[in-house]
C-alpha positions in Angstrom: 13.8 -10.0 -16.0 16.8 -11.4 -13.9 19.0 -13.6 -14.9 21.6 -15.3 -12.9 25.1 -12.7 -12.4 27.2 -15.4 -13.8 25.2 -14.7 -17.8 24.5 -11.4 -18.3 27.0 -8.3 -18.5 26.3 -5.4 -16.8 25.6 -2.4 -19.1 26.6 1.2 -19.0 23.7 4.2 -19.7 24.1 4.3 -23.0 24.5 0.4 -24.1 20.8 -0.3 -22.9 19.5 -0.3 -25.5 21.0 -4.7 -26.4 18.3 -6.7 -26.3 17.8 -8.5 -23.0 16.1 -11.8 -22.9 14.4 -10.8 -20.0 11.3 -13.4 -20.1 13.7 -16.4 -20.9 16.1 -15.0 -18.1 13.3 -14.9 -15.4 12.6 -18.7 -16.1 15.8 -19.7 -16.3 16.4 -18.0 -13.1 13.6 -19.8 -11.3 14.3 -22.9 -12.8 18.2 -22.8 -11.7 16.9 -21.2 -8.4 14.0 -22.8 -7.5 14.5 -23.9 -3.7 15.9 -20.7 -3.1 13.5 -18.9 -4.2 10.8 -20.7 -2.8 11.7 -20.7 0.8 12.5 -17.0 0.4 8.0 -17.2 -0.4 7.4 -18.2 2.6 9.4 -16.6 5.0 8.2 -13.5 2.7 4.6 -14.9 3.4 5.7 -15.2 6.9 3.6 -11.9 8.5 0.5 -12.7 6.5 0.2 -16.3 8.8 1.7 -15.1 12.3 -1.9 -14.1 13.8 -5.0 -15.0 13.9 -5.9 -12.0 11.8 -4.5 -10.3 9.3 -3.7 -6.8 10.8 -3.9 -4.1 7.7 -6.1 -1.3 8.7 -8.5 -1.4 5.3 -8.3 -5.3 4.4 -10.7 -5.2 6.5 -13.1 -3.0 4.8 -12.6 -4.8 1.9 -13.7 -8.4 2.9 -16.0 -6.5 5.0 -17.4 -5.7 1.9 -17.1 -9.3 -0.2 -19.2 -10.2 2.5 -21.6 -7.3 1.4 -21.4 -8.1 -2.1 -22.2 -11.4 -1.5 -25.2 -10.5 -0.2 -26.2 -8.2 -2.8 -26.5 -11.1 -4.7 -28.9 -13.3 -2.5 -30.9 -9.9 -2.2 -30.2 -10.1 1.6 -28.6 -5.9 1.5 -31.0 -3.0 0.4 -29.8 0.0 -0.7 -27.1 -1.2 -1.4 -26.4 -2.3 -5.5 -23.1 -3.3 -7.9 -22.0 -1.4 -10.7 -19.4 -0.9 -13.5 -16.4 0.1 -12.7 -12.6 -0.2 -14.5 -10.3 0.7 -11.2 -9.5 0.5 -7.9 -11.3 -3.2 -8.2 -9.0 -5.9 -9.3 -8.5 -6.7 -5.6 -11.7 -6.4 -4.4 -12.2 -9.2 -7.5 -10.6 -11.2 -6.0 -11.4 -11.3 -2.7 -15.1 -11.1 -3.6 -14.5 -14.7 -6.6 -12.8 -16.1 -3.7 -15.0 -15.6 -0.5 -17.3 -19.2 -0.8 -13.7 -20.7 0.8 -14.7 -18.3 3.8 -13.7 -14.5 4.5 -10.2 -15.7 6.5 -9.5 -18.3 3.6 -10.5 -15.3 0.7 -8.0 -13.1 2.4 -4.6 -14.7 3.3 -5.1 -16.0 -0.6 -5.3 -12.7 -2.1 -2.8 -11.4 0.9 0.1 -13.9 0.5 -0.4 -13.1 -3.8 -0.9 -9.7 -4.2 2.8 -9.4 -1.7 4.7 -12.1 -3.7 3.6 -10.2 -6.8 4.4 -6.2 -4.9 7.9 -8.7 -3.9 9.2 -10.8 -7.2 8.4 -7.3 -9.3 10.2 -5.3 -7.0 13.3 -7.9 -7.5 12.9 -8.2 -10.9 13.2 -4.4 -11.2 16.3 -3.9 -9.4 17.5 -6.8 -11.5 17.0 -5.3 -14.5 18.2 -2.4 -13.0 22.1 -3.9 -11.7 22.1 -6.6 -15.5 21.6 -9.5 -12.3 20.0 -10.8 -9.4 21.0 -8.8 -6.1 20.0 -11.3 -2.9 21.3 -9.3 -0.9 18.2 -6.2 -1.5 16.3 -8.7 -0.6 15.9 -7.3 3.4 14.5 -3.7 1.9 12.0 -5.4 -0.4 11.1 -7.5 2.3 10.6 -4.0 4.7 8.8 -2.1 1.5 6.5 -4.8 0.8 5.1 -4.9 4.9 5.7 -0.4 4.9 3.4 1.9 5.5 0.7 0.9 2.3 0.3 -2.5 3.1 0.4 -1.9 6.5 -2.5 0.5 5.4 -4.8 -2.0 3.6 -4.4 -0.2 0.4 -4.7 -3.0 -1.3 -5.5 -2.2 -5.0 -2.7 0.1 -5.0 -0.3 -2.4 -3.8 -1.7 -4.3 -6.4 -1.5 -2.4 -8.5 2.2 -1.3 -7.4 3.4 -4.9 -8.3 2.2 -4.8 -11.9 3.2 -2.4 -12.4 7.4 -3.3 -11.4 7.4 -6.4 -13.7 6.1 -3.3 -17.1 9.4 -1.3 -15.8 11.9 -4.3 -15.7 10.6 -4.6 -18.7 10.5 -1.7 -20.3 14.0 -1.6 -18.8 15.1 -4.8 -20.5 12.5 -6.6 -22.7 13.2 -7.3 -26.0 10.5 -7.3 -28.9 8.1 -10.5 -27.8 8.8 -9.8 -24.3 6.9 -6.6 -24.6 3.3 -8.5 -25.9 2.9 -9.0 -22.0 2.7 -5.3 -21.4 -0.9 -5.2 -22.8 -2.4 -7.8 -21.0 0.0 -6.2 -17.8 -1.3 -3.4 -18.1 -5.3 -3.3 -18.5 -4.6 -5.3 -14.7 -3.0 -2.9 -14.1 -5.6 0.1 -14.2 -8.3 -2.5 -13.1 -6.3 -2.1 -9.6 -5.1 1.4 -9.6 -4.3 4.5 -11.2 -1.5 5.2 -9.5 0.2 2.0 -10.8 -1.1 2.7 -14.4 0.6 6.3 -13.7 4.1 5.4 -12.6 4.2 2.3 -15.4 3.2 5.8 -18.1 5.7 8.3 -16.2 8.6 6.2 -14.7 8.1 3.7 -17.9 8.3 6.3 -21.2 11.5 7.9 -18.9 12.9 4.5 -18.4 12.7 4.0 -22.4 14.2 7.2 -23.4 16.7 6.7 -20.8 17.9 3.1 -22.4 18.6 5.1 -25.4 19.8 8.9 -24.9 23.2 10.2 -23.8 23.3 11.3 -20.4 23.5 14.9 -21.3 20.0 13.9 -22.6 18.9 12.1 -19.9 20.1 15.2 -17.9 17.6 17.9 -19.8 14.9 14.9 -19.7 15.3 14.7 -16.1 14.9 18.7 -15.8 11.8 18.5 -17.8 10.1 15.9 -16.1 11.5 18.0 -12.8 9.5 21.4 -14.6 6.5 19.6 -15.9 5.7 17.9 -12.6 6.0 21.5 -10.6 3.7 23.2 -14.0 1.1 20.5 -12.6 1.4 21.0 -9.1 0.8 24.9 -10.3 -2.1 24.3 -11.1 -3.4 21.4 -9.1 -2.8 23.5 -6.1 -5.3 26.2 -7.9 -8.8 24.1 -9.1 -8.4 21.6 -6.0 -9.2 21.3 -2.5 -6.0 20.6 -0.6 -5.6 17.6 2.1 -2.5 19.0 5.3 -0.2 16.7 4.8 -0.4 13.8 8.5 3.4 13.0 8.9 6.7 15.2 7.9 8.7 12.6 7.6 9.1 12.6 3.3 12.9 13.4 4.0 13.2 10.3 4.6 13.2 9.7 0.6 11.3 6.6 0.9 12.5 5.2 4.0 9.0 6.5 5.5 7.4 3.7 4.3 8.9 1.6 7.1 7.6 4.3 9.5 4.6 2.7 10.5 3.5 2.0 14.6 5.4 4.7 16.8 8.7 6.2 17.1 11.2 3.1 17.6 9.9 2.7 13.7 12.1 6.3 12.5 15.0 4.6 13.8 14.9 1.2 11.7 14.4 4.2 8.8 17.3 5.9 9.5 19.1 2.8 10.0 18.0 2.4 6.1 19.0 5.6 5.2 22.0 5.4 6.5 23.0 1.9 4.7 22.0 2.4 1.8 23.7 6.0 1.3 27.2 3.6 2.3 26.2 1.4 0.0 26.1 3.8 -2.6 29.2 5.9 -1.7 31.3 3.2 -1.4 30.4 1.9 -4.5 31.1 5.4 -6.9 34.6 5.3 -4.1 35.6 2.2 -5.7 34.7 3.3 -9.4 33.2 6.6 -10.4 33.1 6.1 -13.9 31.0 2.9 -13.6 28.9 3.8 -11.3 27.8 6.6 -13.3 27.4 5.2 -16.6 25.7 2.2 -15.2 23.0 4.6 -12.4 23.0 8.0 -13.9 19.1 7.0 -15.1 18.2 5.0 -11.9 19.5 8.6 -9.7 18.0 10.5 -11.8 14.7 9.0 -11.7 14.8 8.6 -7.8 15.0 12.6 -7.5 12.3 13.1 -9.5 10.4 11.0 -7.2 11.8 12.3 -4.4 11.4 15.6 -4.8 7.5 14.6 -6.6 6.6 13.6 -2.3 8.7 16.1 -1.4 6.4 18.8 -3.1 3.3 16.9 -3.1 0.3 18.6 -1.1 -0.9 15.0 1.6 -4.2 14.8 -0.2 -6.6 16.6 -3.1 -10.9 17.0 -3.4 -13.0 18.0 -6.5 -16.2 18.0 -6.4 -16.5 15.9 -9.4 -13.9 13.4 -8.6 -13.8 13.1 -5.2 -10.9 12.8 -2.7 -7.8 11.2 -3.4 -6.1 11.2 0.3 -2.5 10.2 1.3 -1.0 11.1 -1.3 2.8 11.4 -0.2 2.6 8.8 1.7 2.0 6.4 -2.2 4.0 7.9 -3.7 7.0 7.6 -1.8 6.8 4.1 -2.4 8.1 4.4 -6.1 10.6 6.4 -4.4 11.3 3.2 -1.6 11.5 0.8 -4.8 13.6 3.2 -6.9 16.4 2.5 -3.5 16.3 -0.3 -4.1 17.0 -0.9 -7.7 20.2 2.0 -6.3 21.0 -0.5 -3.9 21.2 -3.5 -6.6 23.4 -1.1 -8.9 25.8 -0.3 -6.1 26.1 -4.6 -5.8 26.6 -4.8 -1.9 29.2 -6.9 -0.3 28.6 -9.5 1.8 29.0 -7.6 5.6 26.5 -4.9 3.4 24.0 -7.6 3.1 23.7 -8.5 6.5 23.4 -5.0 7.9 19.8 -4.7 6.0 19.2 -8.0 7.3 19.5 -7.2 11.1 17.8 -3.9 10.4 14.8 -6.2 9.1 14.6 -8.2 12.1 14.0 -5.1 13.9 11.7 -3.6 11.7 9.5 -7.4 11.6 10.0 -7.7 15.5 8.3 -3.7 16.3 6.0 -5.2 13.9 4.7 -8.8 15.5 4.6 -6.8 18.3 2.4 -4.0 17.8 0.4 -6.5 14.8 0.1 -8.8 17.7 -2.1 -6.1 19.7 -4.1 -5.4 17.2 -5.3 -8.9 16.8 -5.7 -9.3 20.4 -8.3 -6.4 19.8 -10.3 -8.0 16.7 -10.7 -10.8 18.6 -12.0 -9.4 21.7 -14.4 -7.3 18.8 -15.6 -10.2 17.8 -16.3 -11.4 21.5 -18.9 -8.5 21.3 -20.7 -8.8 18.1 -21.4 -13.0 18.4 -24.1 -12.4 20.2 -25.5 -9.3 18.4 -29.2 -10.3 16.3 -28.3 -10.7 12.3 -28.8 -7.2 10.9 -28.2 -5.0 14.2 -26.5 -1.7 13.0 -23.4 -0.9 14.3 -21.1 2.0 14.9 -17.4 2.2 16.3 -14.7 4.6 18.1 -11.5 2.9 18.2 -9.0 5.7 18.6 -5.8 5.1 17.3 -2.8 4.4 19.4 -1.2 8.0 20.1 1.9 8.1 17.5 0.8 5.0 14.8 0.8 6.8 11.5 -1.6 3.2 10.9 -5.2 3.7 12.3 -7.2 0.0 13.1 -10.6 2.0 12.6 -11.7 -1.3 10.0 -11.4 -4.1 13.3 -15.1 -4.3 13.4 -15.9 -4.2 9.4 -14.1 -7.9 9.6 -15.5 -8.4 13.2 -19.4 -8.1 11.8 -19.2 -10.3 9.4 -22.2 -12.3 9.0 -22.5 -10.4 12.6 -24.6 -7.1 12.2 -23.9 -4.1 9.9 -21.3 -1.6 10.2 -23.8 1.6 9.6 -19.8 3.8 9.2 -18.6 1.4 6.3 -17.2 4.2 3.6 -16.5 2.3 0.7 -20.3 2.3 -0.5 -20.8 6.7 -0.8 -17.3 7.5 -1.3 -18.2 6.5 -4.7 -14.7 5.1 -5.4 -15.2 0.7 -5.1 -18.2 -0.5 -7.1 -20.6 -1.2 -4.2 -22.9 2.0 -3.8 -25.3 2.9 -1.9 -28.5 4.7 -1.8 -30.3 7.0 0.9 -31.9 5.4 3.3 -30.1 1.6 3.2 -30.5 0.4 6.0 -26.9 -1.4 5.5 -24.9 1.5 5.3 -24.8 5.6 5.7 -25.2 6.8 2.0 -23.3 10.0 3.0 -20.3 10.9 2.9 -19.9 13.3 5.2 -21.7 11.3 7.7 -20.0 8.0 7.4 -16.7 10.8 8.2 -18.7 12.3 11.4 -19.0 8.5 12.8 -15.6 7.4 12.2 -14.2 10.3 14.4 -17.1 10.3 16.8 -18.4 13.5 16.1 -22.0 12.6 14.6 -24.9 13.9 15.9 -27.4 10.2 16.0 -30.7 11.0 14.3 -34.4 9.3 15.4 -34.0 7.9 12.0 -30.8 6.3 12.6 -32.4 4.0 14.8 -31.8 1.3 16.8 -28.1 2.0 16.4 -25.3 0.0 19.3 -21.9 1.8 19.4 -18.6 -0.4 20.7 -15.5 2.5 21.9 -12.8 2.2 23.8 -13.7 1.5 28.3 -11.0 1.4 29.2 -6.3 2.2 29.2 -6.1 -1.9 27.4 -6.6 -2.5 24.0 -9.4 -5.5 25.1 -10.9 -3.2 27.7 -14.5 -2.9 24.8 -17.5 -2.0 25.9 -21.0 -1.4 24.2 -23.8 0.6 24.4 -27.3 2.1 23.1 -27.5 5.2 21.5 -30.4 7.4 21.5 -31.2 10.6 19.4 -29.2 13.1 20.0 -26.5 11.3 21.0 -23.1 12.4 20.1 -21.4 8.6 18.2 -18.3 9.5 19.6 -19.3 10.7 23.4 -18.5 8.3 25.2 -15.5 7.1 23.9 -13.6 11.2 24.5 -15.2 10.4 28.0 -12.4 8.0 28.5 -9.8 9.8 26.9 -10.2 13.1 29.3 -11.6 14.9 26.1 -15.2 17.0 26.3 -17.5 17.1 23.9 -20.6 19.9 23.8 -23.8 18.0 23.7 
């Protein structure tokens, strides 16, 4: 999928039909650069270990439900059962298989493997696009690896995208025997998430065609893709319930992945956009004809994905298929990766690579600070639930910090492992995961709407819900956590709302 720069000739779009020893070159690259690869991998994994807790919102839910799987097998989770499921499950299977090592070890190993697959999959795709390994894009790839999708904890999606990048690299640069790797990779991608499978289908077919088509037919293909997209969009908007977008930053064209907890990240994203635009523009000025030949296919794909992100609704709901939220936030990860491919094609100079490294240092410094605060909050939650008797039913009302794109409502899930049941756990009632809840389960609410109301602090407690404790923020500091016993008729988030000056009707 990539090879040392001196061993490859840069192809034009019309020359991309020449066979490329993808797997052989990848193995050769690792053999000759083993020390650098190992060091780069260690640096990329550092954020997975720099705090006591690995902070990534939905990760808490994933590991909590892996614990519930163990209880189901032991007959200690009444009203819960496991159903066969073919997708949106691969990361959860990894956690369940590793859980006997302990929840902390399981999530660290599974997350580390997933991050490395994503990062090196992106590196492979960039190398396939450029015809050479380009280390200058590594800082941007690392930022993408720890962007919005990671911090939201969408790990089945994240894993599927990472695996899909290897397939796309093979499609663009592979030769006959390399293609035997695609079916097993596709099986894993399908098990992980539908978005990765869709990414391979759309981008993979497009790359396969652009590999053999001259430029004028590539433009016709791009036009057809955009027409098909807007036709599908027109249909979907009339047959699905639309969920509004939560933010309006998708004009950043993939750099929105770097806007995570607060407004300071917006300046990081803008810096990435300016540096990338300058790098690509300078490459075009050096040799416009060569830049067009080498980058036409990738630029067209980037434009298609960026426009798709710009016009897709925030989410969709259908009575038969359920809900898929954060659509622009999820799809834009492909825009970020395609932008990295364009950077690799531009062959950044050393000073440009240094500029990306400086921006990455700023990004990870901000990320360290924000996740450290979340780590302290979760430590406090663990202290609160530690004295509880096993099986205690709890609900948490912890509001995300103002201005944050990434939520943090799933910390209580991980804190509850071995101590309590978080009854607003959304996975069993969503119909999108392998753990399912039956009505009346004491472990979790079986109705998705009840779970949603509980998470938002708007659920009216009923007698059959008792006993039930609420964990809520009760002060200015993130470490100010209190517990109260709820009664029938209480609004579960009333105490938390009072702390932020919001009046609610009883």
